[in-house]
C-alpha positions in Angstrom: -0.3 0.1 -0.6 0.8 3.4 -0.3 3.4 4.7 1.9 1.9 6.6 5.3 3.0 8.5 7.9 2.2 6.6 11.3 2.8 8.7 14.7 2.4 7.4 18.0 1.7 9.3 20.8 2.4 8.0 23.9 3.2 8.4 27.6 6.6 9.9 27.8 8.2 7.1 30.3 10.3 4.3 28.9 7.8 1.2 29.9 5.0 2.5 27.5 7.7 3.5 24.4 9.5 0.2 24.3 6.4 -2.3 24.2 5.4 -0.4 20.6 9.1 -1.1 19.0 8.3 -3.8 17.4 4.4 -2.9 16.7 6.9 0.4 15.2 10.2 -1.7 13.4 7.4 -3.6 11.2 5.6 -0.9 10.0 8.5 0.7 9.4 9.9 -2.0 7.2 6.9 -1.9 4.9 7.8 1.4 4.1 5.7 3.7 5.8 6.9 6.7 7.8 7.2 5.8 11.1 7.5 8.8 14.3 6.7 9.6 17.4 5.8 12.9 19.2 8.3 12.8 22.2 9.4 15.7 24.4 12.9 16.6 24.7 14.0 14.3 27.2 13.0 11.0 25.6 14.5 12.0 22.5 17.9 10.2 22.9 15.9 6.8 23.3 13.4 7.0 20.8 16.2 8.3 17.7 18.7 5.4 19.2 15.5 2.8 17.9 15.8 4.5 14.6 12.9 6.8 14.6 11.8 10.4 14.3 10.8 12.7 16.9 8.0 15.5 16.6 8.9 17.9 19.2 5.8 17.9 21.6 5.3 21.5 22.3 9.0 22.3 23.8 7.6 25.4 26.0 5.9 22.8 28.2 8.2 20.3 28.1 11.3 22.1 28.0 14.8 19.6 28.4 15.1 18.6 32.2 11.8 18.9 32.6 11.3 15.6 33.9 14.2 15.2 36.2 13.2 18.7 37.4 9.5 17.2 38.8 11.0 14.1 40.3 12.6 16.6 42.7 8.8 17.9 43.7 7.6 17.3 47.1 4.2 15.0 46.9 1.5 18.0 47.1 4.0 20.7 44.7 4.0 17.8 41.4 0.6 17.0 41.6 -0.1 21.0 41.3 2.7 21.5 38.7 1.0 18.0 37.0 -2.6 19.9 37.2 -1.1 22.9 36.0 0.8 21.7 33.4 -2.4 19.5 31.5 -4.4 22.2 32.2 -1.9 24.4 29.9 -1.1 21.1 27.3 -5.5 20.6 26.8 -5.3 24.7 26.0 -2.7 24.2 23.4 -4.4 21.5 21.7 -7.5 23.2 21.2 -5.6 26.2 19.9 -3.4 25.0 17.6 -1.5 21.3 16.1 1.3 19.3 17.5 2.5 19.0 14.3 4.3 20.6 11.5 2.6 20.8 8.2 5.4 18.7 6.8 5.1 15.8 9.4 0.4 15.9 10.4 0.3 11.7 10.7 -1.5 10.0 7.7 -2.6 7.8 11.3 -2.3 8.8 14.7 -1.5 5.8 17.0 -2.8 7.5 20.6 -1.6 5.6 23.8 -5.2 4.8 26.1 -3.2 6.7 28.7 -2.7 9.9 26.5 -6.6 10.7 25.7 -5.8 14.3 25.0 -4.3 13.0 21.5 -7.2 11.5 21.0 -9.5 14.0 21.6 -7.5 16.4 19.5 -7.2 13.8 16.4 -11.4 13.5 16.7 -11.8 17.0 16.2 -8.7 17.7 14.0 -10.1 14.7 11.3 -7.2 13.1 11.7 -7.8 9.0 11.2 -6.8 7.3 15.0 -6.6 4.6 17.1 -5.4 3.4 20.6 -2.6 1.7 21.6 -2.1 -0.1 25.0 0.8 -0.9 26.6 -1.5 -2.7 29.5 -4.0 -5.3 29.6 -7.4 -3.6 29.2 -8.2 -0.9 31.6 -11.9 -0.7 30.4 -14.7 -2.1 33.0 -15.5 -5.8 32.4 -18.6 -6.9 34.8 -16.4 -10.5 35.4 -12.8 -8.9 35.6 -11.4 -6.7 38.9 -9.8 -3.5 38.0 -6.5 -3.9 37.2 -4.7 -1.8 39.9 -6.2 -5.3 41.9 -4.6 -8.5 42.9 -8.2 -10.2 43.2 -8.4 -13.5 41.4 -9.9 -14.1 38.6 -13.2 -16.6 39.5 -16.0 -18.0 36.8 -18.3 -18.6 38.8 -21.7 -16.3 39.1 -21.0 -15.9 42.8 -17.2 -15.2 41.8 -18.1 -12.4 39.9 -19.7 -10.3 42.2 -17.0 -9.1 43.5 -15.2 -8.1 40.5 -18.3 -5.9 39.8 -18.3 -4.7 43.6 -14.7 -3.7 43.6 -15.3 -1.5 40.3 -18.1 0.3 42.2 -15.6 1.1 45.0 -12.5 1.7 42.6 -14.9 4.1 41.1 -16.3 6.1 43.9 -13.3 6.2 45.6 -11.7 8.1 42.4 -14.6 10.4 42.5 -14.2 11.8 45.7 -10.8 11.8 45.5 -11.1 14.1 42.4 -12.9 16.5 44.1 -10.5 16.8 47.0 -8.0 17.3 44.8 -9.8 19.8 42.5 -10.0 21.8 45.5 -6.2 22.0 46.2 -5.0 23.3 43.0 -4.9 19.0 42.4 -7.3 18.3 39.6 -6.1 15.2 38.1 -5.3 14.5 34.6 -8.3 11.8 33.9 -11.2 14.4 35.4 -9.2 17.3 33.3 -9.6 15.4 30.4 -13.4 14.2 31.2 -14.0 17.6 31.8 -12.1 19.0 28.3 -14.2 16.3 25.7 -17.2 18.6 25.1 -14.9 21.6 24.1 -13.1 19.3 21.5 -16.9 18.4 19.8 -16.8 15.1 21.7 -20.3 14.5 23.8 -20.0 12.6 26.9 -21.7 9.8 25.3 -18.9 9.0 23.4 -16.5 9.0 26.2 -16.0 5.6 28.6 -15.1 7.2 31.6 -15.3 3.7 33.8 -11.7 3.2 33.9 -8.6 2.2 35.5 -6.4 5.3 34.3 -7.7 7.7 31.7 -11.3 8.4 29.7 -11.0 6.5 27.0 -13.1 7.1 23.8 -15.4 4.5 22.8 -16.0 2.1 19.2 -12.2 3.3 18.4 -10.1 0.2 17.6 -7.5 -0.4 20.3 -4.4 -2.5 20.0 -3.6 -4.3 23.2 0.4 -5.1 23.3 0.3 -8.3 24.7 -1.0 -11.9 23.6 -4.2 -12.4 24.7 -3.5 -15.8 26.5 -1.9 -14.0 29.7 -4.5 -11.6 30.3 -8.3 -13.1 32.3 -10.8 -14.1 30.3 -13.8 -11.5 29.5 -15.9 -9.8 27.4 -15.2 -10.0 23.7 -14.7 -6.7 22.2 -15.1 -6.1 18.1 -12.5 -3.2 18.7 -9.8 -4.5 20.5 -6.8 -6.7 19.3 -4.2 -8.4 20.9 -0.6 -8.6 19.1 2.5 -8.7 19.2 4.7 -6.2 21.1 7.7 -7.9 23.0 11.5 -6.7 20.7 13.8 -9.7 21.6 16.4 -8.3 18.8 17.1 -4.7 21.1 20.6 -4.4 21.8 21.7 -4.4 25.2 24.8 -2.9 27.8 27.9 -5.3 27.3 27.5 -7.0 31.2 30.5 -8.1 33.2 29.5 -12.3 33.4 32.2 -13.4 35.0 30.8 -13.1 38.3 28.3 -15.7 37.8 28.4 -18.9 38.5 27.6 -22.0 35.6 26.8 -24.2 38.5 24.6 -22.3 40.6 20.7 -21.5 39.8 20.4 -18.1 39.4 18.2 -16.1 40.4 17.0 -12.4 39.2 15.7 -9.8 40.8 14.8 -6.4 39.4 12.3 -3.5 39.9 11.8 -1.6 36.5 13.2 1.8 35.5 10.8 3.8 37.6 10.6 4.2 41.7 7.5 2.7 43.3 7.6 2.8 47.1 11.2 2.8 47.2 11.4 2.2 51.1 9.7 -1.0 51.1 11.7 -2.2 48.5 15.3 -1.3 50.2 13.7 -3.1 52.9 13.1 -6.5 50.7 16.4 -6.2 48.4 17.7 -6.2 52.1 15.7 -9.4 53.4 16.7 -10.9 49.9 20.3 -10.9 50.5 19.7 -12.5 53.9 17.7 -15.5 52.3 20.9 -16.1 50.1 23.3 -16.0 53.0 21.9 -18.4 53.9 21.3 -20.4 50.6 25.5 -20.6 48.9 23.9 -23.2 46.5 22.4 -20.6 45.4 23.3 -17.1 43.2 21.1 -14.2 43.3 21.6 -10.9 40.4 20.3 -8.0 41.8 19.7 -5.3 39.4 19.2 -2.3 42.0 17.8 0.2 39.3 16.7 3.8 40.7 15.8 2.3 44.2 19.5 1.4 45.8 23.1 2.5 45.1 24.7 -0.7 44.3 27.2 0.0 47.1 24.7 0.5 49.8 24.6 -3.0 49.7 26.7 -5.5 51.9 28.1 -7.9 49.1 28.1 -12.1 49.5 29.9 -14.2 47.4 26.5 -15.9 45.7 25.2 -11.6 45.2 26.2 -9.5 42.6 24.5 -6.3 43.3 24.6 -3.7 40.1 22.3 -0.7 39.0 21.6 -2.6 35.5 21.5 -5.4 33.6 20.7 -6.9 30.2 17.3 -8.6 30.9 17.1 -10.7 27.6 20.5 -12.1 28.0 20.4 -12.6 32.0 16.5 -14.6 31.3 18.3 -16.7 28.8 20.3 -18.2 31.7 18.1 -17.4 35.2 16.3 -20.0 36.8 13.4 -17.7 38.2 12.4 -13.7 38.2 11.8 -11.8 41.3 10.4 -8.6 39.8 7.8 -5.7 41.0 4.8 -7.4 38.2 5.7 -4.7 35.2 4.2 -5.6 32.1 7.2 -5.5 30.4 9.4 -8.2 32.5 6.3 -10.3 33.0 6.1 -10.9 29.1 10.1 -11.1 28.6 9.8 -13.6 31.5 7.4 -16.1 29.6 9.2 -15.4 26.4 12.5 -16.9 28.6 10.3 -19.7 30.1 10.9 -18.2 33.6 9.2 -18.5 37.0 7.9 -15.4 38.5 7.8 -14.3 41.8 5.4 -11.4 41.3 6.0 -7.9 43.8 3.7 -5.8 43.5 4.2 -2.0 43.7 1.2 -0.1 42.4 -0.6 0.9 38.9 -1.3 -2.0 37.0 1.0 -4.6 39.0 -1.1 -6.0 41.4 -3.2 -7.5 38.2 -0.5 -8.6 36.4 0.9 -10.6 39.0 -2.2 -12.2 39.7 -2.8 -13.5 36.1 1.0 -14.7 36.5 -0.5 -16.9 39.5 -4.0 -16.8 38.0 -2.3 -19.4 35.2 0.6 -20.8 37.3 3.3 -19.3 36.6 4.7 -18.4 39.8 3.5 -16.8 43.2 3.1 -13.9 44.8 4.6 -12.1 47.7 3.9 -8.8 49.4 6.8 -5.8 49.7 5.9 -5.0 53.0 4.6 -8.0 54.5 7.4 -10.8 53.2 9.8 -12.0 56.2 13.1 -13.5 55.0 11.5 -16.9 56.4 8.6 -16.8 53.6 10.9 -14.7 51.0 13.1 -18.3 51.1 10.5 -20.9 51.3 8.8 -19.2 48.4 11.9 -19.4 46.6 12.5 -23.4 48.2 9.2 -23.9 45.9 9.7 -22.3 42.7 12.9 -23.2 42.4 12.1 -27.4 43.3 9.1 -27.6 41.9 9.1 -28.2 38.1 5.6 -27.3 37.8 6.0 -23.8 37.3 8.5 -24.7 34.9 6.3 -26.7 32.9 3.6 -24.0 32.8 5.8 -21.3 32.0 7.1 -23.5 29.0 3.6 -23.7 27.6 2.9 -20.4 27.9 6.3 -19.3 26.4 4.9 -21.5 23.2 1.8 -19.7 23.0 3.4 -16.6 23.3 6.3 -17.5 20.7 3.4 -18.4 18.1 1.9 -14.5 19.3 4.7 -13.0 18.7 5.8 -14.6 15.4 3.1 -13.0 13.3 3.0 -9.4 12.2 -1.1 -8.8 13.3 -0.4 -5.3 14.9 1.2 -3.8 11.5 -1.7 -5.4 9.2 -4.5 -3.7 11.7 -2.4 -0.3 11.7 -2.5 -0.4 7.4 -6.2 -1.5 7.5 -7.6 1.3 10.1 -5.4 4.0 8.0 -6.3 2.3 4.6 -10.1 2.6 5.4 -9.6 5.6 7.3 -12.2 4.3 9.8 -11.6 6.8 12.6 -12.0 10.9 12.3 
């Protein structure tokens, strides 16, 4: 088909950008001009993947913006987010975020960035949703994604998810009202209120969602094989597609510190900081676990939670800031993870069982699915003792059924990931001009 300009408008975090790159590469290989709408702080990692970046209102998001915002206290940060989001909505109401030369043929909008969907609908630009987590819209039989509740197929078991949704939405409404009084109105409420000013009626906006309002009847690509999700009602607009880029380049790593004769346990909690105090305590408890298990070895990637020199080393514990995760998972017997969907998918693609220790956002729901499918166990970051951790790791390393089920899920993932359904859907939507 004729070459298109396809632009991704994503939340400006690595965890939202990285899952899109496999799809972007497939589209670029078909001759399309694939671009990203991005702030200055994310320009380098996007261009490193070979994609052009269209600057997103540099006056609102100058270089160093992310680091500056991270230094603010909780209340100041929330007020800053409210102020910035209001300014962003105002700019989108007044002007296009694109130059005339790079106006997209199709805009692929992160479901957490509904403001770009509102703009595209008013501007008559074809657009679609892309979801880097699991579906966030309400399903009567599935708990909210932030919930760690298990799935139950019985009529009685479906009552609890319905009640959880009611509590979740009621709490969010009350929280939004209270925050609004303090000048901290959250983005999801600002977006809901702004929809009519973009010419989008309230009936076209689904606000019974986990993160942000989502426009109804818009095609949505979920960047995860469906086999991992809980069973849910079928949506004709929703398509689960491939997303795991196993060809990405990773930094060099000093493998000499790891033994080839000991089972390798890998622990990493992603690139974002959640509940750092609890995570630091957990890391120290893990080291105590391995002090009593010299026949095991631990590779602990501390990320932003600690400096590698802040933990007492052991002969069978290697502490680093970051590790080449794909390469490590090819050698690991299990992973201790916060349950970010990217890490969970990569564990599955390597047949690696997991001990999930969820911290925030969608991680409880992801770990609930790990347990549901028998791919691992769950631990509580705050209340897990050294003894409990040792017992769970013992079980995951000793019970081969976890590895067997992980290999079975791996085979299902490999079948889905081998295709190019995502690129096919994007081209179809662009070709037919289904949404404007």
